[in-house]
N, C-alpha and C positions, 0 to 999 in steps of 0.2 A: 022218800018225802024229804028226808033231811038234805040230801044233795041238792034237791030243787030249791029249797029255801036258801041254802048256802050261795047258790048261783045268783039268786035274787038279791041277796045282801051285797055280794061282791059287785054286781052290776050297779046297784044303787050307790054303793060307796064310790065306784069309779065315775059314775055320772056326777055325784056330789063334788068330787075332787076336781073333775074337769070343769064343772060349772064354777067352782071356786077359782080355779086357774084362769078361766076366761075372764071372770069378774076382775081378778087382780090385775091380769094383763091389760084389760080394757082400762082400768082405773089408772095403771102406770102410764099407759099410753096417753090418756087424757092429761094426766099430770105433767108428763114430759112435753107434750104438745104446748101446754100452757107455759111451761118453763122455757121452752125453745122460742116462744114469742118474745121473751124478754131477754136482756143481755145477762151473760153469766156472771156469777158472783166474782168480784175481784177485778172486773173489767173497768178500764178508764178510758175516756175520750178526752183528749187535750188536757190530760192530768186530772180530770173530774171524775169521781167514782160514779158509775152508772149501773152497777151490778144490780139485777132484780128489776131494772126499769124498762119499760117499753120504749121504742124510739121517740115517741112524742114526748113523754116524761123526760127522757135523757136529753132531748133538744132543749127543753125548757130549762133544765138545770144547767146546761152549758151556757145558755144565753144569760141566765141570772148571774153566773160567775164572771163572765167576761164583759158583761155590760156594767158591772160594778165600777163606779168612778175610781180612778187611781188617785193617790195623794202624792202631790209634788211638794217637797219641803225645800225651801230656798229663801234666803234673806230674812229668816225669822217668820216666814209665812207658811201656812199649810193650805195648799191649793188643791181642791177637789175638781177633777176634770173628767168629763164624760169621754170614754175612749173613742167614740165616733168623732168628736171634735178634733182629735189628734189624727185622724185618717186611719183608725183601726177598723177592719171589717172581717168578721168571721166567715169562714167557708163551711157553714154547718152541714150542708147537704153532702159534700164530699166526705166529711168525717163520718156522718151517719151511714153513708153508703159503705165505707170501709168496715165500720163496726157491724153492719149487717152481714157482710161477707164473712166476717169472723164468726158470727152467730149462726148463719145457716149454710156456710159453705161445706161443712164436713157432712159425711153420710149420716142420714137419719138414724138407720138402725144401729150403727156403731155408737152413735150418741145415745140412743136409747139403751144400749147394752151398758155403757158406762153409767147411765142413770140408774138402771136397775141395781148395779153394784155400788151405787152411792159414791161414784168416782166423778169429782167435779172436773170439768174441762179446764185445761190451762188457759188463763185469760191472756189475750193478746192486746196490749196497749195501743191505742190509736193516737198518733201524735197530732199536735195542734196544727191545723191549716188555717192561716189568716193572712191578710195583706195589711201593710201599714204604708200610708202615703207619707214619705219622709218630708216632702215640700210642705204639707199641711202641718206636720209636727214642728218643723223649723219656724214656719210662719207664726204659729201659736207662741213659741218661745220668744220670738223677736218682737211680736206686737203686744203680747199680753203679759208675759212674765218679766222679761228684761226691763222694759220702761218702768214697771211698777215697783220692782224690788231691787234693782241695780243701785249701787251707790257710786256714781261717777266721781272721778278725782276732781278736786277743786284746784284751780290754778293759783299760783303764787300772786300776791297782790303788792303793788308799789306802796312803800311807806312814804306818805307825803313829806316833802321837805328833805328827803335823803336820797341816797343812791342805791338803796337796798329794797329788798322785797321780802314780805312775810312769806314763810314757806307755805305751799299748798298742802292739801291732805290726800294721801293715796286713796284709791277707791277700790271697789270690788265689783266685777262685771261678770255676768253669766258666761260660762264657758259652754257655748252652744254645741260645739263639736263633741265634747265629752258628754253633754246632757242627752243628746239624741240616743246613743245606744243604751243608756241607762233606763231611759223611759221606754224604749222599745222592749227591753227585758221585763219591765214591770207590766206592760200591756200584754205580753205573752205568758205571764205567770198567773195561774189560778189562786195562788196563795200570797205571793209577795207583791202586794198592789201598792206599796208605798216606796218612793225613791227619794233620797237626799241628793240634791244637786250640788255640785262644786262651782265655786266661782274662780275667776281668774284672780287669784290673790295679788294684793299689793301692786294694783295698776299705779304706775308712777304718777305723782302729782304733775299736773300740767304746768308748762312753762307759762309765764304771764302772757296775756295777748299782746300782740304788737300794738294795739290801741292803748293798752295800759302803759307800755313802755313810752309811747309818744307823750301821754299825759304826764308821766313822771319827768321826762326830759323838758317839757314845757314849764312844769313847776319849778325845775332847777334854774331855768332862765329867769323866771319872774321873781324868785327868792334870792337871786345872786347879787342884786343890786346893779346889774348891767342894764342901762337904759339906752343902748344904741340899737343898731340893726344886726340881727344874727340870722344866718341861714344854716340849716342842718340837714344832712342827707345820710342815712343809714341803710345799708343793704346786707341782708342775711344771705351769705354766699352758699348756704346749703339749699335754700328753696326759692331764692330770688325775691322774697318779700322785702319791702322798703318802707322807710319813713322819710318824708320830705316836708319840712315846714320852714317858715321864716316868720320872724317877730320884729316889730319896731316898738321900742319903748315898752316892752312886755305885752304888746297886742298882736294877734295873728294878722299876718298879711298874705295875700295870695301868692302862690308859687306857680301860676299859670299865666304867662311864662314865669320861669324861675327868675330870682333876683340877681342882678349883675353886681359882682364885686371885683375889686382890683385883685388880679391874680397874684401880684408881687412874686415872691420866690417859688410859689407852688407852680408857677408856669414852667419851672424847670423840669417837671415830670413830662409834660409834652415835648419839651426839647430833647430830653433823654430818649423817649419813645421814637421821636423823629429820626434821631441818629441811627437807631436799630432798624427803623424802616428802610433806611438807605443802605445800611451795612450789615444787616442781621446775620448774614451767613459768612461774614468775614471775621476772623479773630480780632479781638480788641488789642491793639498794640500798646506798649507801655506808656507812651506819650498821651494817647487817648484815654487810657485808664486813669492817668493822673489828672487830666482835665475833667473827666467825669466826677472823680472823687472831690475835686476842688468845688465843682459846681453843685453836687449833691450834699456832701458832708460838710463842706466849709461854706456853702451857699455863695460862692464868689461870682459876681457879675461878669468880670473879665473872662473867666473860664467859660461862662454861658455863652458869651458873645463869640468866643472862638469855636465852640461847638456848632453854633449856628452858621458861622462862616464856612464851616466844612460842608454844610449842606449846600450852600451857595453864597459865595462872597458878598453879593449885592442884595440878594433876596432871602437870605437865611430865615428871618423871622416870618416872612410870608409863606415859605415852604412849610414851616411848622404849622402855620394857620391852615394851610390847604390840606395837610394830612389830617388835622383834627376834624375839619369839615367833612372830609371823606369818611370819617368814622361816624359821622352824624352829630358831632359836637358843635352845634351852630353858635354857641355863646361863648366859645373859647377862642381867643386870638392873641397874638403878640404882633404889634404893628411896627416895631422898630428895635434896634439894638438897645441893650442897656446902657453902654457907655457909662458916664458919671456926671455929676453935677458941673464939674469943671470942664468936661468935654462932652456936651450933650450930643446925642445923635438925632438926626431928623426922623420924623414920623414917616414911614415909607407908605403907609396906606391907613386911612381911617375906616373903621368897620362899624356898620350898624348891624345890630343883632336883635333877635326878639326880646332879649333880656334888657338891653340898654335903651330899647325903644318904649319900654313901659312908661306910662304917664308919671309914675313916682320913681323913676330911675335915679333922680337926683338925690334920693335919701342915702345913697351909699357913695356918691361922688366917684363912680368908677374911673379909673385912669384910662385915658384914651390910648395908651401904649399897650396895656395887656389887661385882659378881663377873663373871667370865667364865672361859673355858677357852681353851687355845691353839687348839683346833680350831674353836671357835665364832668366834673372831676371825679365824682364817685363812680360814674359809668366807665371812665377811662381806666380807673383802677380795677374795676370788675373785668374789663377786657383783658388787662394784663394778667390778672389772677387766673381766669379761665384758660387763657393761652398757656400759662405755666403749669396748669394742673393737667390738661387734656391735649394741648396742642392744637385746640380749636377755638372758636369764638370769633367775635367781630374783627379782631386785629388780623388774624390769619386769613379770614374771609376777604378783608379789604386789601391785604398786602401778602398774597401767598407766596410771592417770589422771594421774599427777604425775611419775613417774620416767622419764626418757628417756636417751638416750645423751649428750646435751649436759650434763645435770645430773651424770651420773656422771663425765664429764670434769672438771667443776668440782670435784667432791669430790676427785679425784686431784690436781688442781692445788693445792688447799689443803693436802693432805698432803705434797706435794712441797716446800712452803715451810717444813716443820718441819726445819730444818737445825741439827744440834747437833754434828756431827763425832764422835759417840760411837755405841756400841751397833752397830746394823746398819750405819750409815754408816762406821764405823771398819773394817769388814771388806771394803769393796769399793774398787776404784781411784777416785782422785779424778775427779770428773766423771760418775760413775755416777748415774743417776736412781733415787732412792729415795723412795717415797711412803709415809711411815710416821707413827706416833705412838708416843711412849715414855711411860713413867711410872715414878716411884718415890715411895715414901712411908715416912717413919719412923712407928714405932708410939708414939713419945713425944717430947716436946720435947727437942731437943738430941741425939737418938739418930740412929745411922746408919740409912739406909733398910733396911727389912726386906724390902720388895717392890720388885724392879726388873724392868721388862718392856719389851718393844719388839715391835711388829707392823707389817709393811709389805709393800709390793710393790717388788721389785727388778728393774729393767729392764737386761738385759745383752745383749751381741751374740750369745751362744750360746743365749739362752733366757731368758725371764722366769719369776720365781718368787715365790711368797708365803712369807714366813718369820714365824713367830710364836713368841716365846720369853718365858716367864714364870718368875721365880725367886722363892723365899721362903727366908729364913734370919733368925733373930732379930737377928744382927749381920751384915748382908749388906754386906760391904765393896764399895764401888762399883768400885774399881780392878780387883779380882779378877773380879767379875761382868761388868763392861764388857769386859774382855779375853776372857772366855769367850764372851760373846755375839758379839763381833767375830770371834773365831776360828770360831765356828759359821758365821757369815755367810760368811766367806772360804772355808770348805770347800765350801759350797753353790755359791758363785760359781765356784770352781775346777772343780766337777763340771760345770757348764754351759760353761766356757771353758777347756778343757784346754790349748789352744795358748798361752794368755796367762797361765797360772797363775803 
């Protein structure tokens, strides 16, 4: 009886234990299955913790994090920007798919075994997968941020009545190339959603506008006391920008066509150029060198006549004119030899030009023997300069068989030796290289000069320029006109060299 009772007890105990085991196993399986439906503890997707969350909740949390506006700090402003505006787009589906593979990819029973032994699976981080449209990001910076928060440099401004300019102020401009990767990093970060942008520091103050320089030059004319006719041409040899104006008794007059002036001794630049057009590839002999120096440095008319006679004994002046016309300088001519008052030379040809056919051409009483305009002489100097710098330009194009870079350098070297310490030279610091020719001529014996002019190339640290200034007045006092031309030159020099004005 006792044995039977013992067996019953043992059986009951076994059934009870088995039942308990089944219940515990079933409960564990249910718990594990539920846990397996969620991401494991410690798991991150795109840097966002998603442990214990199901895919839907994890997706929502990732979107909340990455749709949070980023903060852009620039120019004293804090700009909140929605990531989608900057072209940011999450690839949520592929990230969840990778996370699900990590969650369900291992064996169910091995995972269950680890679960029973309370061993957490090693979390596998899923990296961010997203795209950024850089064009949209750059467009936002260029159209929304830079225009609103940049501090552009201000240009220097002319000081009325002087030859100087007030200094401009440097600016700060957004460095877009540096900003793009910084913002992209912020868009890809779940925590560092703020970025401070750098500017291009100390953007140099802009040079005054060419219009401001022209205004200043006209003010210098009106305040100088000069009440004759003046023509001014300035060319920036770095970019080809130019100023060309004329005034009569302080009032603007048209320069279409330009105003005709007596060329006087500045016509010796075309004579010098004409010699090299005929003889540019031949060495300059000593006798010719002396003639050129006497013509340019001493401004001697007999030497000029001999130089033209070498072109053609009978038609020398007309040869010079023909060469200038071939260069497109339609208002520049010399119609006869200089000779002198005691031995006048005949006019070989009378020239009609656009400039001397103006209805108001009489205001300068241009000499029928030689004429030019400020723009003609300025453009000739530009041609010489370009030829000397590159071996190209209009001179070489028009006369390729004789004119070359070396001959143009020789022309400039001769013009550099015309040192008088007046006019253009008086407006620049000592030691500045000026390749120029000047001229003045009285209209009667014992009279003060009526025509005073200067044209040259000025070489400066801040940029090289051509300046051509011609004046006419019946009694053209040299001191007044010399000071005016010097001041005009100084204003242009200061325009190119603000730091040393």
